[in-house]
MDTraj code that builds the backbone (N, CA, C; nanometers):
import mdtraj as md
import numpy as np

residues = "UNK UNK UNK UNK UNK UNK UNK UNK UNK UNK UNK UNK UNK UNK UNK UNK UNK UNK UNK UNK UNK UNK UNK UNK UNK UNK UNK UNK UNK UNK UNK UNK UNK UNK UNK UNK UNK UNK UNK UNK UNK UNK UNK UNK UNK UNK UNK UNK UNK UNK UNK UNK UNK UNK UNK UNK UNK UNK UNK UNK UNK UNK UNK UNK UNK UNK UNK UNK UNK UNK UNK UNK UNK UNK UNK UNK UNK UNK UNK UNK".split()
xyz = np.array([
    [0.0847, -0.1175, 0.0000],
    [0.0000, 0.0000, 0.0000],
    [0.0896, 0.1244, 0.0000],
    [0.0618, 0.2151, -0.0873],
    [0.1390, 0.3389, -0.0949],
    [0.0768, 0.4442, -0.0050],
    [0.1648, 0.5290, 0.0523],
    [0.1200, 0.6410, 0.1354],
    [0.1855, 0.7679, 0.0855],
    [0.1143, 0.8751, 0.0951],
    [0.1664, 1.0053, 0.0562],
    [0.2505, 1.0597, 0.1709],
    [0.3693, 1.1131, 0.1373],
    [0.4569, 1.1734, 0.2376],
    [0.4956, 1.3129, 0.1915],
    [0.5308, 1.3943, 0.2860],
    [0.5785, 1.5282, 0.2548],
    [0.7221, 1.5421, 0.3026],
    [0.8047, 1.6033, 0.2218],
    [0.9442, 1.6228, 0.2601],
    [0.9997, 1.7452, 0.1893],
    [1.1129, 1.7909, 0.2350],
    [1.1795, 1.9048, 0.1725],
    [1.3054, 1.8553, 0.1028],
    [1.3254, 1.8997, -0.0196],
    [1.4445, 1.8658, -0.0968],
    [1.5078, 1.9932, -0.1492],
    [1.6369, 1.9889, -0.1692],
    [1.7048, 2.1018, -0.2328],
    [1.6491, 2.1177, -0.3742],
    [1.6358, 2.2419, -0.4199],
    [1.5780, 2.2682, -0.5509],
    [1.6526, 2.1970, -0.6628],
    [1.7854, 2.1993, -0.6576],
    [1.8622, 2.1380, -0.7657],
    [1.8462, 1.9862, -0.7670],
    [1.8335, 1.9247, -0.6493],
    [1.8126, 1.7801, -0.6422],
    [1.6766, 1.7443, -0.7010],
    [1.5757, 1.8202, -0.6642],
    [1.4416, 1.7955, -0.7163],
    [1.4373, 1.8165, -0.8676],
    [1.5021, 1.9200, -0.9154],
    [1.5055, 1.9472, -1.0590],
    [1.5716, 1.8309, -1.1350],
    [1.6844, 1.7805, -1.0803],
    [1.7538, 1.6672, -1.1443],
    [1.6667, 1.5417, -1.1419],
    [1.5981, 1.5204, -1.0314],
    [1.5112, 1.4025, -1.0201],
    [1.3961, 1.4110, -1.1193],
    [1.3350, 1.5278, -1.1306],
    [1.2253, 1.5452, -1.2255],
    [1.2735, 1.5229, -1.3688],
    [1.3902, 1.5758, -1.3986],
    [1.4466, 1.5598, -1.5330],
    [1.4718, 1.4117, -1.5635],
    [1.5285, 1.3395, -1.4665],
    [1.5557, 1.1967, -1.4855],
    [1.4257, 1.1202, -1.5057],
    [1.3235, 1.1542, -1.4275],
    [1.1943, 1.0865, -1.4408],
    [1.1366, 1.1091, -1.5810],
    [1.1450, 1.2313, -1.6296],
    [1.0965, 1.2616, -1.7643],
    [1.1775, 1.1843, -1.8674],
    [1.3104, 1.1850, -1.8536],
    [1.3977, 1.1138, -1.9478],
    [1.3664, 0.9646, -1.9520],
    [1.3297, 0.9089, -1.8369],
    [1.3006, 0.7659, -1.8281],
    [1.1523, 0.7353, -1.8524],
    [1.0718, 0.8410, -1.8681],
    [0.9299, 0.8222, -1.8962],
    [0.8530, 0.7561, -1.7835],
    [0.8813, 0.7974, -1.6624],
    [0.8091, 0.7398, -1.5487],
    [0.7809, 0.8476, -1.4452],
    [0.6900, 0.8199, -1.3541],
    [0.6550, 0.9197, -1.2523],
    [0.7710, 0.9478, -1.1565],
    [0.7755, 1.0700, -1.1090],
    [0.8770, 1.1102, -1.0120],
    [0.8695, 1.0226, -0.8878],
    [0.7495, 0.9873, -0.8447],
    [0.7350, 0.9057, -0.7238],
    [0.8019, 0.7688, -0.7413],
    [0.7942, 0.7107, -0.8617],
    [0.8609, 0.5818, -0.8867],
    [1.0130, 0.5968, -0.8786],
    [1.0632, 0.7054, -0.9356],
    [1.2078, 0.7294, -0.9310],
    [1.2551, 0.7447, -0.7861],
    [1.1825, 0.8223, -0.7073],
    [1.2193, 0.8430, -0.5671],
    [1.2094, 0.7118, -0.4898],
    [1.1058, 0.6334, -0.5146],
    [1.0924, 0.5048, -0.4458],
    [1.2089, 0.4132, -0.4794],
    [1.2455, 0.4044, -0.6080],
    [1.3578, 0.3199, -0.6478],
    [1.4883, 0.3660, -0.5832],
    [1.5099, 0.4968, -0.5791],
    [1.6320, 0.5503, -0.5184],
    [1.6366, 0.5188, -0.3691],
    [1.5250, 0.5338, -0.3020],
    [1.5192, 0.5065, -0.1586],
    [1.5366, 0.3574, -0.1305],
    [1.4750, 0.2728, -0.2107],
    [1.4922, 0.1281, -0.1938],
    [1.6373, 0.0881, -0.2149],
    [1.7013, 0.1473, -0.3136],
    [1.8423, 0.1182, -0.3399],
    [1.9290, 0.1605, -0.2213],
    [1.9025, 0.2782, -0.1691],
    [1.9772, 0.3276, -0.0534],
    [1.9580, 0.2366, 0.0676],
    [1.8347, 0.1971, 0.0927],
    [1.8038, 0.1149, 0.2097],
    [1.8540, -0.0284, 0.1964],
    [1.8782, -0.0734, 0.0748],
    [1.9257, -0.2104, 0.0558],
    [2.0753, -0.2244, 0.0812],
    [2.1460, -0.1125, 0.0874],
    [2.2890, -0.1199, 0.1167],
    [2.3067, -0.1449, 0.2657],
    [2.4113, -0.2150, 0.2980],
    [2.4355, -0.2524, 0.4364],
    [2.4759, -0.1308, 0.5195],
    [2.4146, -0.1176, 0.6339],
    [2.4473, -0.0078, 0.7244],
    [2.5814, -0.0354, 0.7918],
    [2.6469, 0.0696, 0.8344],
    [2.7748, 0.0566, 0.9028],
    [2.7529, -0.0061, 1.0400],
    [2.8328, -0.1047, 1.0717],
    [2.8272, -0.1710, 1.2021],
    [2.8815, -0.0738, 1.3066],
    [2.8006, -0.0348, 1.4066],
    [2.8459, 0.0618, 1.5069],
    [2.9735, 0.0180, 1.5792],
    [2.9889, -0.1105, 1.6041],
    [3.1095, -0.1589, 1.6730],
    [3.2323, -0.1360, 1.5858],
    [3.2192, -0.1600, 1.4551],
    [3.3317, -0.1371, 1.3641],
    [3.3628, 0.0117, 1.3533],
    [3.2573, 0.0927, 1.3514],
    [3.2769, 0.2367, 1.3445],
    [3.3504, 0.2872, 1.4684],
    [3.3102, 0.2392, 1.5863],
    [3.3771, 0.2788, 1.7104],
    [3.5223, 0.2330, 1.7121],
    [3.5478, 0.1103, 1.6663],
    [3.6849, 0.0582, 1.6635],
    [3.7709, 0.1410, 1.5693],
    [3.7157, 0.1782, 1.4542],
    [3.7907, 0.2600, 1.3587],
    [3.8207, 0.3973, 1.4185],
    [3.7235, 0.4548, 1.4867],
    [3.7449, 0.5846, 1.5500],
    [3.8568, 0.5762, 1.6525],
    [3.8517, 0.4744, 1.7370],
    [3.9547, 0.4585, 1.8392],
    [4.0920, 0.4377, 1.7768],
    [4.0967, 0.3607, 1.6703],
    [4.2236, 0.3309, 1.6063],
    [4.2828, 0.4520, 1.5355],
    [4.1980, 0.5285, 1.4668],
    [4.2504, 0.6352, 1.3808],
    [4.2302, 0.7774, 1.4327],
    [4.1422, 0.7983, 1.5280],
    [4.1113, 0.9353, 1.5676],
    [4.1482, 0.9699, 1.7114],
    [4.1486, 0.8729, 1.7997],
    [4.1727, 0.9050, 1.9399],
    [4.3199, 0.9271, 1.9724],
    [4.4073, 0.8784, 1.8892],
    [4.5505, 0.8960, 1.9146],
    [4.6208, 0.9107, 1.7809],
    [4.7413, 0.9633, 1.7814],
    [4.8147, 0.9765, 1.6544],
    [4.8332, 0.8404, 1.5886],
    [4.8285, 0.8416, 1.4584],
    [4.8464, 0.7172, 1.3839],
    [4.9932, 0.6779, 1.3883],
    [5.0154, 0.5531, 1.4252],
    [5.1515, 0.5027, 1.4323],
    [5.1694, 0.3989, 1.3224],
    [5.2076, 0.4477, 1.2045],
    [5.2300, 0.3600, 1.0912],
    [5.3752, 0.3700, 1.0472],
    [5.4262, 0.2585, 1.0001],
    [5.5596, 0.2630, 0.9411],
    [5.5472, 0.3353, 0.8080],
    [5.6560, 0.3806, 0.7549],
    [5.6548, 0.4489, 0.6250],
    [5.5972, 0.3583, 0.5173],
    [5.6324, 0.2302, 0.5213],
    [5.5841, 0.1358, 0.4209],
    [5.4319, 0.1198, 0.4292],
    [5.3768, 0.1102, 0.5514],
    [5.2324, 0.0952, 0.5674],
    [5.1596, 0.2221, 0.5237],
    [5.2155, 0.3377, 0.5574],
    [5.1547, 0.4640, 0.5166],
    [5.1515, 0.4743, 0.3644],
    [5.2617, 0.4377, 0.2996],
    [5.2685, 0.4411, 0.1541],
    [5.1653, 0.3461, 0.0938],
    [5.1500, 0.2262, 0.1504],
    [5.0527, 0.1292, 0.1002],
    [4.9105, 0.1835, 0.1123],
    [4.8799, 0.2469, 0.2240],
    [4.7467, 0.3046, 0.2438],
    [4.7223, 0.4179, 0.1448],
    [4.8209, 0.5017, 0.1242],
    [4.8055, 0.6151, 0.0332],
    [4.7880, 0.5702, -0.1119],
    [4.8460, 0.4566, -0.1464],
    [4.8371, 0.4067, -0.2837],
    [4.7140, 0.3196, -0.3060],
    [4.6443, 0.2849, -0.1994],
    [4.5269, 0.1997, -0.2089],
    [4.4125, 0.2750, -0.2753],
    [4.3391, 0.2061, -0.3621],
    [4.2254, 0.2669, -0.4290],
    [4.1038, 0.2570, -0.3379],
    [4.0592, 0.3699, -0.2858],
    [3.9490, 0.3716, -0.1892],
    [3.8193, 0.3195, -0.2494],
    [3.8026, 0.3271, -0.3806],
    [3.6792, 0.2810, -0.4436],
    [3.6684, 0.1295, -0.4417],
    [3.7800, 0.0602, -0.4173],
    [3.7781, -0.0864, -0.4145],
    [3.7452, -0.1408, -0.2761],
    [3.7298, -0.0544, -0.1766],
    [3.7057, -0.1019, -0.0398],
    [3.5674, -0.1504, -0.0202],
])
top = md.Topology()
chain = top.add_chain()
for i, resn in enumerate(residues, 1):
    res = top.add_residue(resn, chain, resSeq=i)
    for name in ("N", "CA", "C"):
        top.add_atom(name, md.element.get_by_symbol(name[0]), res)
traj = md.Trajectory(xyz[None], top)
């Protein structure tokens, strides 16, 4: 069952969404639903992992060897 919702969006985001809906020949509501379903289907960050990462990298200076620092800097973040 579908329900009507009200929300605020940035003008440029709404304009892009409307344009995409027109380009794809479908209602804006379908485009927004698909985008939201896609977003919600991605795995959420595990709070325990987030806390561990914060403690490791933010609570104290990073203690990496030059070789490890170089490896991290050369790593492609998009592959993570």
